[in-house]
N, C-alpha and C positions, 0 to 999 in steps of 0.2 A: 502493500500501499506507500501511496507516495504520503509525503507529511507536508505536514500545512505552512514548517518553516519553508519549506522549497515555492509554494504558492505566493505566498506571501512578500518572496523578493520581485515580481513582478509588481510594476507600480497600479495598474488596474485593479489589483485584489489586497494590496498594502493594507486597505484602513477595513479588513474584514477582521470579525471576531472570530475568535477560537474556534463556538459553535460552526458559524458558518464556513471559515475552512475545513473542520473537519469533516462536515456533511462534503463538501467539494471534495475532498482526499479519498473519501469510501468511492467517487465513480469515478474522478481521473483517472489516465491510463496513459504511462511513459510508455514511447515509441524513440528508436534508436535508427534512425537510419543511413545510410552509405550514402555518399558522394554519386550523384545522376539520378535518386530514388524523390519519383513524384510525391508529395505531400497533398498538395492541393493540383486536381483540373479544373484547367478553366472551363465553363461554361455548366459545369455538374452542379446537381440540388446538394444545398449545406447542410450538414447537419452536426458540425462538429467545430469548433474553434481549434485552433494551437498555441502555446503558447512555449517557446523558443525559448531555452532551457541552457545549450548550446550548439556552438554551429552557425555555421552559416545558409542562405537559402535566397537562390537567384527569381527575382518576381518577373513571369514574360506572361506579356497578352499580344494574342496574334502573330506568335513565333518571333516578339521582337524583346529582348531583355530592359524591363523599365527601370527596375530596382534589386536592392537585397535588403533581407531581414538578419538580424545578428540576433545575438541571446538577448532577451530582455522582450524584446517583440512578442507581438499578437500577430499572427495569421488565419486569416479565413472567419472575421466577425462579420463584414462587410454582407455572406451570404447568411450568417446564422442569425445577425441581429433582422438583417432587412427582408427574411423569407423569400429571396434572391437566390440565381444561378451564381455560381464563384464567377469572379470578374477577372481572373490572371492564375495562369499556374506558379505553380512556388516550388523550386525543385533545390534539392541539397544539392550546396557548392562545395561541405563539407560532409563532415560524419556531423551529425546532427543529435543531440539529444532534446524530444517535446512532449509535451503533455497535453494529451489529449481531451476534451471540454466536450460535452454533447450539448447539447439546445435544452436537453430535459435538465440538468444541472443549473445554465445559464438561467433555465425560469423561476428555478428558486435560490436564484443570488437576493440580495436586498435591493432596492428599487435604486441607488443611490449609483449603486456598481455596475446597472443593467443599465443605467441614463449612462454613465463613462463611458460604457461599450459601445452604445449611440453615437455620442459624440465622436470616438475614433473613428468609426464606421461614417460616420458622415465628411470628418476631414478627411478621410483617403477617398471618397466618392469625387472630393470639391478639387481634391489633388488631380483625379481622377480625368476630371474635365480641364483644366488646365493642361495635363499631359496632352490631351487629344489635340487642344488646341496651339501644341508647338511647345509647350513650356519642358524648363529641365527635368530631365528624368531621374533625379535623385529629388525632387518634391516628394515621391510617393515615401523615401526612408521612414 
């Protein structure tokens, strides 16, 4: 089982109390990915988000690398929060350790954490809009 202190290192979850962390830990799952492994596939429906504990992933849309995500990042939140299809592929660039959290657990998080997740997703969608208009690819980091 994943320990609460591991989850509390993520800014998104840092304010959770011990009870909420324990509940989340009971269902969160650790995954180790080798370089080249696909974490998230563009166009698929989202049921999970991922907390990157270690390693780096490339974010790829329509075959073009648009950014990267590393330790401390959250990926997959746009699809989970917005109940929509994935907006990009996320591919391991290095060996990675991630923690998978399903939409079922997210629904039971405190309202303020769910709101922060929605805000993060909205910021990424806005960065996606700037990117599609020709802004710098690092905007999605």
